[in-house]
Residue frames relative to the residue before (quaternion, step in Angstrom):
aa qw qx qy qz dx dy dz
M 1.0000 0.0000 0.0000 0.0000 0.00 0.00 0.00
P 0.6217 0.5351 -0.3728 0.4339 3.70 0.90 -0.73
S 0.6597 0.5026 -0.3298 0.4510 3.60 0.93 -0.80
V 0.6199 0.5338 -0.3405 0.4634 3.58 1.06 -0.72
L 0.6624 0.5031 -0.3082 0.4617 3.57 0.95 -0.87
K 0.6156 0.5374 -0.3490 0.4588 3.59 1.07 -0.65
V 0.6336 0.5217 -0.3234 0.4709 3.56 1.02 -0.82
I 0.6548 0.5085 -0.3149 0.4621 3.56 0.91 -0.91
S 0.6530 0.5184 -0.3171 0.4519 3.58 0.92 -0.91
F 0.6426 0.5229 -0.3215 0.4585 3.57 0.98 -0.83
I 0.6591 0.5035 -0.3084 0.4657 3.57 0.90 -0.95
A 0.6496 0.5252 -0.3191 0.4476 3.56 0.93 -0.89
T 0.6581 0.5156 -0.3096 0.4530 3.57 0.95 -0.90
V 0.6631 0.5041 -0.3021 0.4636 3.56 0.92 -0.94
A 0.6864 0.5077 -0.2918 0.4313 3.56 0.88 -0.94
L 0.7355 0.4447 -0.2404 0.4512 3.56 1.01 -0.80
L 0.5871 0.5906 -0.3807 0.4020 3.60 1.12 -0.50
G 0.8580 0.1583 -0.1040 0.4774 3.56 -1.12 0.70
G 0.6597 -0.5370 0.3171 0.4193 3.60 1.10 0.59
C 0.3572 0.7533 -0.4932 0.2485 3.60 1.21 0.21
G 0.5924 0.5782 -0.3683 0.4233 3.56 1.07 -0.67
A 0.6579 0.5005 -0.3102 0.4696 3.57 0.99 -0.80
I 0.6267 0.5303 -0.3368 0.4611 3.59 1.05 -0.73
V 0.6471 0.5142 -0.3126 0.4682 3.56 0.95 -0.90
D 0.6721 0.5040 -0.3027 0.4502 3.57 0.88 -0.93
R 0.6459 0.5141 -0.3311 0.4570 3.59 0.97 -0.78
R 0.6581 0.4902 -0.3155 0.4765 3.57 0.95 -0.82
A 0.6424 0.5089 -0.3243 0.4725 3.59 0.99 -0.80
D 0.6112 0.5498 -0.3470 0.4515 3.60 1.01 -0.80
T 0.6737 0.5081 -0.2931 0.4495 3.57 0.90 -0.98
R 0.6806 0.4827 -0.2934 0.4666 3.58 0.88 -0.93
E 0.6532 0.5102 -0.3201 0.4589 3.59 0.97 -0.78
A 0.6442 0.5131 -0.3235 0.4658 3.59 0.97 -0.82
G 0.6479 0.5171 -0.3166 0.4610 3.57 1.01 -0.80
A 0.6531 0.5101 -0.3141 0.4632 3.58 0.98 -0.82
E 0.6781 0.4898 -0.3007 0.4581 3.58 0.90 -0.84
A 0.6445 0.5005 -0.3247 0.4782 3.59 1.08 -0.64
S 0.7000 0.4788 -0.2688 0.4566 3.57 1.03 -0.76
F 0.7935 0.2073 -0.0879 0.5654 3.57 1.13 -0.65
P 0.0057 -0.8322 0.5537 -0.0291 3.60 0.46 1.19
P 0.6745 -0.4512 0.3565 0.4629 3.60 -1.22 0.11
T 0.3123 -0.7446 0.5593 0.1877 3.57 -1.05 0.76
G 0.7493 0.3410 -0.1873 0.5359 3.57 1.26 -0.29
Q 0.6904 -0.4544 0.3601 0.4327 3.54 -1.16 -0.65
L 0.3448 -0.7213 0.5690 0.1924 3.54 -1.23 0.63
L 0.1601 -0.8090 0.5643 0.0387 3.55 -0.57 1.23
D 0.3437 -0.7106 0.5740 0.2176 3.55 -1.21 0.59
V 0.0199 0.7829 -0.6196 0.0535 3.57 -0.65 1.16
N 0.8224 -0.1754 0.0655 0.5373 3.55 -0.32 1.29
G 0.7267 -0.4386 0.2274 0.4773 3.55 1.00 0.89
R 0.6376 0.4944 -0.3191 0.4973 3.57 1.31 0.14
Q 0.4434 -0.7065 0.4966 0.2401 3.56 -1.11 0.72
V 0.0326 -0.7612 0.6477 0.0091 3.55 -1.07 0.90
H 0.2684 -0.7639 0.5714 0.1339 3.56 -0.85 1.04
A 0.0141 0.7949 -0.6039 0.0567 3.56 -0.78 1.11
H 0.1598 -0.7550 0.6319 0.0718 3.55 -0.87 1.04
V 0.0341 -0.8221 0.5664 -0.0462 3.58 -0.57 1.19
E 0.1179 0.7728 -0.6152 0.1022 3.57 -0.92 1.01
G 0.7822 0.4110 -0.2643 0.3864 3.53 -1.31 0.43
R 0.2962 -0.7205 0.5997 0.1831 3.49 -1.43 -0.02
G 0.5475 0.5930 -0.4675 0.3606 3.53 -1.17 0.68
P 0.7656 -0.2784 0.2371 0.5293 3.61 -1.18 -0.44
D 0.5303 -0.6525 0.4441 0.3095 3.55 -1.08 0.74
L 0.0318 -0.7714 0.6350 -0.0271 3.54 -0.98 1.00
V 0.1502 -0.7912 0.5910 0.0456 3.56 -0.60 1.20
L 0.1364 -0.7819 0.6058 0.0550 3.58 -0.95 0.95
I 0.0761 -0.8010 0.5938 -0.0054 3.58 -0.83 1.05
H 0.3423 -0.7887 0.4849 0.1599 3.57 -0.55 1.22
G 0.5714 -0.6279 0.4359 0.2989 3.51 -1.36 0.25
A 0.7703 -0.3271 0.2671 0.4778 3.54 -1.33 -0.32
S 0.8375 0.1806 -0.1748 0.4853 3.55 -1.19 0.76
G 0.6157 0.5924 -0.3345 0.3976 3.61 1.23 0.06
N 0.1578 -0.7388 0.6360 0.1575 3.50 -1.37 -0.36
T 0.7691 -0.3729 0.2410 0.4597 3.58 -1.28 -0.01
R 0.5940 0.6175 -0.3674 0.3618 3.58 1.08 -0.65
D 0.5319 0.6078 -0.4210 0.4128 3.60 1.16 -0.38
F 0.7310 0.3924 -0.2290 0.5091 3.59 1.03 -0.75
T 0.6953 0.4810 -0.3003 0.4416 3.61 0.95 -0.74
F 0.4369 0.6963 -0.4629 0.3317 3.61 1.23 -0.18
S 0.8047 -0.1701 0.1147 0.5572 3.61 0.84 -0.90
F 0.6099 0.6240 -0.3545 0.3361 3.57 1.08 -0.68
V 0.6245 0.5418 -0.3493 0.4410 3.61 0.96 -0.79
E 0.5995 0.5822 -0.3534 0.4204 3.57 1.03 -0.77
R 0.6545 0.5185 -0.3093 0.4551 3.60 1.06 -0.71
L 0.7562 0.4514 -0.1870 0.4352 3.55 1.09 -0.76
K 0.6138 0.6503 -0.3426 0.2882 3.55 1.05 -0.79
D 0.6056 0.5480 -0.3757 0.4380 3.63 1.16 -0.29
D 0.7458 0.3917 -0.2021 0.4995 3.59 1.21 -0.46
Y 0.7977 0.1971 -0.0693 0.5657 3.59 1.18 -0.53
R 0.3750 -0.5974 0.6227 0.3387 3.50 -1.37 0.20
V 0.1634 -0.8248 0.5398 0.0399 3.54 -0.32 1.31
I 0.0746 -0.7799 0.6214 0.0011 3.56 -0.81 1.10
V 0.0608 -0.8026 0.5933 -0.0077 3.59 -0.52 1.20
F 0.1464 -0.8058 0.5713 0.0526 3.57 -0.73 1.07
D 0.3653 -0.6128 0.6395 0.2865 3.51 -1.34 0.48
R 0.4093 -0.7051 0.5170 0.2608 3.59 -0.86 0.90
P 0.6899 -0.4968 0.3214 0.4170 3.62 -1.18 0.45
G 0.8251 0.2189 -0.1932 0.4837 3.52 -0.91 1.02
L 0.7145 0.3902 -0.2372 0.5300 3.59 1.27 -0.18
G 0.7895 0.2291 -0.2017 0.5324 3.55 -1.17 0.55
W 0.7469 -0.3636 0.3003 0.4688 3.55 -0.80 -1.09
T 0.5264 0.6036 -0.4272 0.4195 3.58 1.18 0.51
D 0.4593 -0.6940 0.4926 0.2545 3.55 -0.98 0.93
R 0.6002 -0.4779 0.4727 0.4334 3.52 -1.36 0.08
V 0.6450 -0.5443 0.3652 0.3930 3.57 -1.17 0.47
S 0.7871 -0.1048 0.0800 0.6026 3.60 1.05 -0.73
D 0.6742 -0.4831 0.3683 0.4200 3.55 -1.32 0.14
D 0.5396 0.6460 -0.3961 0.3669 3.58 1.20 -0.43
F 0.7241 0.4285 -0.2360 0.4862 3.57 1.21 -0.49
G 0.6289 0.5803 -0.3272 0.4008 3.61 1.22 -0.10
G 0.6308 0.5718 -0.3981 0.3414 3.51 -1.38 -0.07
P 0.5835 -0.6358 0.3865 0.3254 3.56 -1.08 0.74
F 0.7439 0.4164 -0.2315 0.4687 3.61 1.07 -0.63
N 0.5989 0.5655 -0.3603 0.4377 3.60 1.24 -0.24
T 0.2142 -0.8192 0.5236 0.0942 3.59 -0.61 1.11
A 0.4391 0.7048 -0.4623 0.3108 3.62 1.23 0.10
A 0.0955 -0.7935 0.6000 0.0348 3.57 -1.20 0.55
E 0.5431 -0.6042 0.4749 0.3382 3.54 -1.22 0.58
S 0.3926 -0.6886 0.5558 0.2505 3.57 -1.01 0.80
P 0.6502 -0.4819 0.3833 0.4450 3.61 -1.19 0.20
T 0.6290 0.5365 -0.3377 0.4499 3.60 1.02 -0.73
Q 0.6684 0.4810 -0.3019 0.4803 3.60 0.94 -0.83
Q 0.6401 0.5160 -0.3310 0.4632 3.58 0.99 -0.76
A 0.6485 0.5162 -0.3200 0.4589 3.58 0.94 -0.88
A 0.6612 0.5081 -0.3176 0.4513 3.60 0.89 -0.87
F 0.6338 0.5338 -0.3190 0.4600 3.58 1.03 -0.82
L 0.7040 0.4416 -0.2665 0.4882 3.58 0.89 -0.92
Q 0.5965 0.5540 -0.3641 0.4525 3.60 1.10 -0.55
A 0.6248 0.5223 -0.3370 0.4726 3.58 1.06 -0.70
A 0.6388 0.4971 -0.3203 0.4922 3.59 1.06 -0.70
A 0.6383 0.5298 -0.3238 0.4551 3.58 0.98 -0.83
D 0.6088 0.5544 -0.3492 0.4472 3.58 1.05 -0.73
Q 0.6424 0.5251 -0.3247 0.4540 3.58 1.00 -0.77
L 0.6967 0.4563 -0.2597 0.4889 3.57 1.13 -0.64
G 0.4890 -0.6833 0.4205 0.3423 3.58 1.27 0.01
V 0.2580 0.7801 -0.5293 0.2115 3.57 1.13 0.57
N 0.0920 -0.8156 0.5711 -0.0155 3.56 -0.82 1.07
R 0.8386 -0.1639 0.0681 0.5151 3.59 -0.73 1.12
P 0.0720 0.8524 -0.5152 0.0521 3.60 0.59 1.06
I 0.3905 -0.5517 0.6509 0.3456 3.43 -1.48 0.12
V 0.1222 -0.8031 0.5813 0.0471 3.60 -0.81 0.97
L 0.0996 -0.7884 0.6070 0.0104 3.55 -0.70 1.19
G 0.0169 -0.7946 0.6068 -0.0042 3.54 -0.91 0.94
H 0.2130 -0.7823 0.5769 0.0994 3.55 -0.92 0.97
S 0.8542 0.0516 -0.0565 0.5144 3.57 -1.00 0.90
Y 0.8029 0.0043 0.0274 0.5955 3.65 -0.55 -1.06
G 0.6137 0.5648 -0.3440 0.4313 3.58 1.06 -0.68
G 0.5428 0.6019 -0.3991 0.4287 3.58 1.22 -0.38
A 0.6390 0.5067 -0.3213 0.4814 3.58 1.03 -0.76
V 0.6529 0.5002 -0.3154 0.4734 3.59 1.02 -0.77
A 0.6287 0.5221 -0.3371 0.4674 3.60 1.03 -0.74
L 0.6486 0.5007 -0.3179 0.4771 3.60 0.96 -0.81
A 0.6395 0.5073 -0.3233 0.4786 3.59 1.02 -0.76
W 0.5830 0.5692 -0.3602 0.4543 3.59 1.11 -0.71
G 0.6906 0.4770 -0.2747 0.4692 3.57 0.87 -0.98
L 0.6564 0.4958 -0.3096 0.4770 3.59 1.02 -0.76
N 0.6306 0.5329 -0.3290 0.4584 3.60 1.09 -0.68
R 0.8204 0.0863 0.0231 0.5647 3.57 0.88 -1.00
P 0.0651 -0.8603 0.5038 0.0421 3.60 0.56 1.09
Q 0.7172 0.4446 -0.2694 0.4641 3.60 0.98 -0.72
D 0.7142 0.4374 -0.2488 0.4865 3.60 1.19 -0.41
T 0.6259 0.4946 -0.3395 0.4984 3.60 1.27 0.16
A 0.3715 -0.7695 0.4736 0.2136 3.58 -0.50 1.18
A 0.7824 -0.1597 0.1581 0.5808 3.60 0.90 -0.90
L 0.2668 -0.7333 0.6004 0.1748 3.53 -1.33 0.35
V 0.0884 -0.7357 0.6670 0.0778 3.52 -1.22 0.66
V 0.1139 -0.8013 0.5869 0.0201 3.57 -0.49 1.23
L 0.1022 -0.8362 0.5380 -0.0290 3.53 -0.37 1.35
A 0.8011 -0.1936 0.0786 0.5608 3.58 -0.30 1.29
G 0.2475 0.8476 -0.4373 0.1706 3.52 1.15 0.76
A 0.4115 -0.6487 0.5825 0.2654 3.53 -1.26 0.65
S 0.0852 0.8558 -0.4950 0.1236 3.56 -0.14 1.30
N 0.7925 0.2434 -0.1032 0.5496 3.59 1.16 -0.48
P 0.6062 -0.5699 0.3940 0.3904 3.61 -1.15 0.45
W 0.2385 -0.7721 0.5805 0.0999 3.52 -1.13 0.78
P 0.5133 -0.6335 0.4704 0.3376 3.59 -1.17 0.46
G 0.7984 0.3172 -0.2164 0.4639 3.56 -1.17 0.58
G 0.5855 -0.5840 0.4458 0.3426 3.50 -1.40 -0.13
L 0.5639 -0.6166 0.4499 0.3154 3.53 -1.36 -0.11
G 0.6644 -0.5124 0.3087 0.4480 3.59 1.23 0.09
A 0.6853 -0.5317 0.3328 0.3701 3.51 -1.31 0.51
F 0.6027 0.5871 -0.3861 0.3781 3.61 0.95 -0.76
Y 0.7008 0.4619 -0.2877 0.4613 3.59 0.79 -0.97
D 0.6133 0.5388 -0.3509 0.4586 3.60 1.05 -0.68
I 0.7043 0.4642 -0.2685 0.4651 3.56 0.89 -0.95
A 0.7244 0.4626 -0.2643 0.4375 3.60 0.70 -1.07
S 0.6968 0.4573 -0.2841 0.4741 3.60 1.13 -0.52
S 0.5610 0.5993 -0.3926 0.4147 3.60 1.25 -0.17
S 0.6319 -0.5459 0.3826 0.3954 3.57 -1.20 0.43
L 0.6927 0.4597 -0.2850 0.4772 3.61 0.89 -0.90
G 0.6607 0.4986 -0.3101 0.4677 3.58 0.95 -0.82
G 0.6414 0.5282 -0.3256 0.4512 3.58 1.01 -0.77
A 0.7066 0.4561 -0.2604 0.4742 3.56 1.09 -0.70
A 0.8028 0.3276 -0.1443 0.4768 3.59 0.95 -0.86
V 0.7543 0.4033 -0.2250 0.4667 3.58 0.81 -0.96
V 0.6330 0.5568 -0.3402 0.4166 3.60 0.90 -0.88
P 0.6585 0.4919 -0.3460 0.4525 3.68 0.83 -0.74
L 0.6186 0.5378 -0.3485 0.4547 3.60 1.06 -0.67
I 0.6375 0.5091 -0.3260 0.4777 3.58 1.02 -0.78
S 0.6591 0.5137 -0.3100 0.4535 3.58 0.88 -0.93
A 0.7173 0.4737 -0.2545 0.4431 3.55 0.95 -0.88
Y 0.8535 0.2249 -0.0459 0.4679 3.57 0.87 -0.92
A 0.4320 0.7089 -0.4798 0.2839 3.64 1.14 -0.12
P 0.3434 -0.7556 0.5153 0.2136 3.63 -0.67 1.02
M 0.5676 -0.6169 0.4279 0.3379 3.56 -1.07 0.73
A 0.5554 0.6029 -0.3983 0.4116 3.60 1.17 -0.47
R 0.6339 0.5134 -0.3334 0.4727 3.59 1.08 -0.65
V 0.6005 0.5491 -0.3541 0.4610 3.58 1.12 -0.64
D 0.6517 0.5094 -0.3134 0.4664 3.57 0.93 -0.89
A 0.6483 0.5105 -0.3196 0.4658 3.59 0.99 -0.80
A 0.6374 0.5226 -0.3273 0.4620 3.58 1.03 -0.77
L 0.6386 0.5170 -0.3246 0.4685 3.59 1.00 -0.78
D 0.6213 0.5356 -0.3416 0.4587 3.58 0.98 -0.80
G 0.6697 0.5032 -0.3014 0.4555 3.58 0.97 -0.82
I 0.6525 0.5154 -0.3136 0.4585 3.57 1.02 -0.78
F 0.7237 0.4417 -0.2419 0.4719 3.60 0.99 -0.82
A 0.4888 0.7042 -0.4282 0.2860 3.60 1.14 -0.53
P 0.5540 -0.1528 -0.8180 -0.0256 1.56 -2.11 1.40
Q 0.5297 0.5752 -0.4423 0.4392 3.60 1.21 0.19
S 0.4132 -0.6763 0.5431 0.2774 3.58 -1.34 -0.06
P 0.5915 -0.5452 0.4277 0.4122 3.61 -1.14 0.44
P 0.5079 -0.6436 0.4599 0.3410 3.62 -0.97 0.70
P 0.6324 -0.5360 0.3800 0.4104 3.61 -1.11 0.54
G 0.8066 0.2690 -0.2224 0.4770 3.54 -0.95 0.95
Y 0.5015 0.6817 -0.4225 0.3244 3.60 1.21 -0.33
A 0.6719 0.5161 -0.3109 0.4308 3.59 0.80 -0.97
D 0.6809 0.4790 -0.2904 0.4718 3.58 1.03 -0.74
Y 0.6967 0.4950 -0.2670 0.4453 3.58 1.13 -0.66
I 0.6517 0.6044 -0.3261 0.3221 3.56 0.92 -0.95
G 0.3633 -0.7537 0.4849 0.2546 3.60 1.11 -0.51
A 0.0337 0.8424 -0.5355 0.0500 3.57 0.81 1.01
G 0.5786 0.5997 -0.3749 0.4064 3.58 1.13 -0.55
L 0.5883 0.5555 -0.3700 0.4566 3.59 1.15 -0.51
T 0.6598 0.5049 -0.3029 0.4669 3.58 1.02 -0.80
L 0.6878 0.4966 -0.2812 0.4485 3.59 1.09 -0.67
R 0.4237 0.6729 -0.4933 0.3526 3.62 1.19 0.13
R 0.6246 -0.5922 0.3551 0.3647 3.57 -1.03 0.77
E 0.7059 0.4576 -0.2863 0.4586 3.60 0.74 -0.98
T 0.6413 0.5191 -0.3289 0.4595 3.58 1.07 -0.69
L 0.6321 0.5207 -0.3316 0.4683 3.60 0.96 -0.81
R 0.6635 0.4958 -0.3113 0.4660 3.59 0.92 -0.87
A 0.6600 0.5142 -0.3164 0.4471 3.57 0.85 -0.97
N 0.6800 0.5004 -0.2936 0.4484 3.56 0.84 -0.99
A 0.6752 0.4991 -0.3038 0.4503 3.59 0.83 -0.97
R 0.6917 0.4803 -0.2920 0.4533 3.58 0.88 -0.87
Q 0.6344 0.5177 -0.3371 0.4647 3.58 1.02 -0.71
V 0.6817 0.4794 -0.2933 0.4685 3.58 0.86 -0.93
N 0.6934 0.5018 -0.2871 0.4301 3.57 0.86 -0.95
S 0.7296 0.4063 -0.2294 0.4999 3.58 1.17 -0.53
L 0.4370 0.7516 -0.4277 0.2475 3.61 1.26 -0.05
R 0.6198 0.6207 -0.3707 0.3052 3.59 0.80 -0.96
P 0.7013 0.4504 -0.3214 0.4495 3.68 0.67 -0.85
H 0.6136 0.5466 -0.3592 0.4423 3.59 1.12 -0.52
V 0.6840 0.4523 -0.3123 0.4797 3.62 0.91 -0.76
V 0.5514 0.5749 -0.4011 0.4523 3.60 1.16 -0.44
E 0.6919 0.4672 -0.2733 0.4778 3.57 0.90 -0.95
M 0.6727 0.5044 -0.3007 0.4502 3.58 0.92 -0.89
A 0.6167 0.5877 -0.3524 0.3874 3.59 0.97 -0.85
A 0.6229 0.5496 -0.3430 0.4386 3.58 1.07 -0.68
R 0.7312 0.4140 -0.2296 0.4912 3.60 1.20 -0.50
Y 0.4126 0.7273 -0.4709 0.2812 3.62 1.21 -0.09
P 0.6472 0.5342 -0.3589 0.4086 3.67 0.88 -0.71
T 0.6339 0.5434 -0.3391 0.4335 3.62 1.20 -0.32
L 0.4881 0.6722 -0.4437 0.3363 3.61 1.21 -0.23
P 0.2463 -0.8306 0.4848 0.1202 3.62 -0.55 1.13
M 0.6373 0.5737 -0.3215 0.4018 3.59 1.22 -0.43
P 0.6196 -0.5079 0.4150 0.4311 3.62 -1.22 0.27
V 0.0817 -0.7869 0.6113 0.0201 3.56 -1.01 0.85
E 0.1100 -0.7573 0.6429 0.0327 3.54 -0.87 1.10
I 0.1098 -0.7854 0.6085 0.0302 3.57 -0.88 1.00
V 0.0412 -0.7954 0.6043 -0.0208 3.57 -0.79 1.06
H 0.1405 0.8035 -0.5597 0.1465 3.58 -0.69 1.04
G 0.4037 -0.7078 0.5330 0.2281 3.54 -1.05 0.84
T 0.4766 -0.6905 0.4655 0.2817 3.57 -0.97 0.83
A 0.6968 0.4463 -0.2681 0.4934 3.60 1.23 -0.39
D 0.3864 0.7277 -0.4767 0.3064 3.60 1.23 0.37
D 0.1070 -0.8065 0.5808 0.0285 3.58 -0.55 1.21
V 0.5627 0.5929 -0.3904 0.4236 3.60 1.27 -0.10
V 0.7572 0.0224 0.0168 0.6526 3.56 0.95 -1.00
P 0.2131 -0.8436 0.4720 0.1421 3.61 0.23 1.20
I 0.5514 -0.6563 0.4183 0.3005 3.54 -0.96 0.95
H 0.6839 0.5062 -0.3115 0.4231 3.62 0.92 -0.80
I 0.6601 0.4807 -0.3047 0.4902 3.59 1.23 -0.40
H 0.8010 0.3232 -0.1341 0.4858 3.57 0.98 -0.81
S 0.8274 0.3028 -0.1784 0.4381 3.59 0.19 -1.21
E 0.6258 0.5313 -0.3611 0.4424 3.61 1.01 -0.62
P 0.6620 0.4523 -0.3235 0.5026 3.65 0.90 -0.70
L 0.6231 0.5547 -0.3481 0.4277 3.61 0.98 -0.81
A 0.6455 0.5279 -0.3247 0.4463 3.59 0.97 -0.81
R 0.6688 0.4690 -0.2986 0.4935 3.59 1.15 -0.52
Q 0.6642 0.5392 -0.3008 0.4214 3.57 1.13 -0.64
I 0.7430 0.3660 -0.2008 0.5231 3.60 1.09 -0.67
P 0.4424 -0.6991 0.4858 0.2819 3.61 -0.65 1.03
D 0.8637 0.1013 -0.1043 0.4826 3.56 -1.01 0.94
A 0.3550 0.7129 -0.5258 0.2987 3.61 1.14 0.41
V 0.2464 -0.7600 0.5882 0.1254 3.55 -1.12 0.76
L 0.1474 -0.7954 0.5855 0.0525 3.57 -0.69 1.14
T 0.1213 -0.7657 0.6297 0.0498 3.55 -0.87 1.05
R 0.1851 -0.7798 0.5925 0.0811 3.56 -0.62 1.18
L 0.1785 -0.7789 0.5953 0.0847 3.56 -0.83 1.00
D 0.3284 -0.7891 0.4881 0.1767 3.56 -0.22 1.29
G 0.8588 0.1458 -0.1280 0.4742 3.54 -0.92 1.00
I 0.5724 0.5897 -0.3826 0.4222 3.59 1.25 0.06
G 0.4021 -0.7365 0.5041 0.2041 3.54 -1.03 0.87
H 0.8348 -0.2988 0.1939 0.4198 3.52 -1.24 -0.62
M 0.7316 0.4096 -0.2292 0.4943 3.62 1.21 -0.23
P 0.0287 -0.8598 0.5094 0.0191 3.64 0.62 1.05
H 0.6308 0.5503 -0.3483 0.4219 3.61 1.05 -0.63
H 0.6759 0.3957 -0.2925 0.5487 3.57 1.32 -0.12
A 0.7344 0.4392 -0.2350 0.4610 3.58 0.93 -0.91
A 0.7974 0.0706 -0.0203 0.5989 3.60 1.13 -0.65
P 0.0041 0.8696 -0.4937 -0.0027 3.58 0.77 1.01
D 0.5969 0.5689 -0.3731 0.4252 3.60 1.06 -0.62
A 0.6558 0.5122 -0.3149 0.4565 3.60 0.95 -0.83
V 0.6518 0.4938 -0.3159 0.4812 3.59 1.02 -0.74
H 0.6238 0.5357 -0.3278 0.4654 3.57 1.01 -0.84
E 0.6564 0.5090 -0.3081 0.4639 3.59 0.94 -0.86
A 0.6349 0.5232 -0.3325 0.4610 3.61 1.01 -0.74
I 0.6268 0.5204 -0.3334 0.4744 3.58 1.04 -0.75
H 0.6503 0.5079 -0.3163 0.4680 3.59 0.94 -0.86
R 0.6370 0.5155 -0.3354 0.4647 3.60 0.95 -0.79
A 0.6367 0.5231 -0.3259 0.4634 3.57 0.98 -0.83
A 0.6550 0.5155 -0.3116 0.4564 3.58 0.97 -0.86
V 0.6590 0.4978 -0.3059 0.4736 3.58 0.97 -0.86
R 0.6669 0.5005 -0.3056 0.4597 3.58 0.91 -0.90
A 0.6972 0.4404 -0.2620 0.5013 3.59 1.14 -0.64
R 0.4157 -0.7370 0.4336 0.3098 3.57 1.38 0.03
L 0.3688 0.7073 -0.5028 0.3330 3.53 1.04 0.87
R 0.7708 0.2383 -0.1350 0.5752 3.59 1.23 -0.45
């Protein structure tokens, strides 16, 4: 860690000397403005306690809430998955706090030097308040990756008002080791102030494509996905900070939540690819299936971290099973 801090200090010094910090900020401002113009909200913007929440709503039927993963936004689901669901459900897709077009939960979590982050429980409560405005009633709640932790927190927050949960390649249990230098640096106060603006200003799109390839492996992103997802929104300074801090602080929250998983009373469907190296099934979903009474685990052989793109029929079927088990269909 000392060597990492030395690197950060060096970068900060170089960036700030001779007005370089202002140059970086101007370039980041330009790139962020371009991303926001190119990828505007696709849904409605709700006011929750003076904070903005982006909700994309389509379809008719029982309420189905979709919660995206780390570094994502609603576009991950609206690319093609919502189209599969909207004839059977009223689908409500939220941007999580600090990502896409949703604000942080409060000012306490913002700013380049503040390392605090919203817990899954706080994120779920914030989105539940938005769902209340939309008249959401006993929803099925699906969470992907980091969103799986938020979906589980949703159920723990409101066990009697949640019809069912679908945990899709979800981060649900503590893992061994760390998450790598990037999250340590980007979530730190110095890294958030000095390194994150450099990434926002200069990160090449080729690196974004490589990151997408890694997330989808061993499958590939579907044609047109990279152009649709709005990676420039993720590269905004505040979004990078929010995402890094949420991910870096997740482990103690799932430790606490895991002790309460056996109390979840609703049907729970768990879907996970056996080839997922981002959120491994043996660390997360296999223990989760043992922790929740009557949970059903569907293993997708050879599928990586993005089952809703690589095996959408299997995910759709899990949602239908959840609806039937909850007596919504």
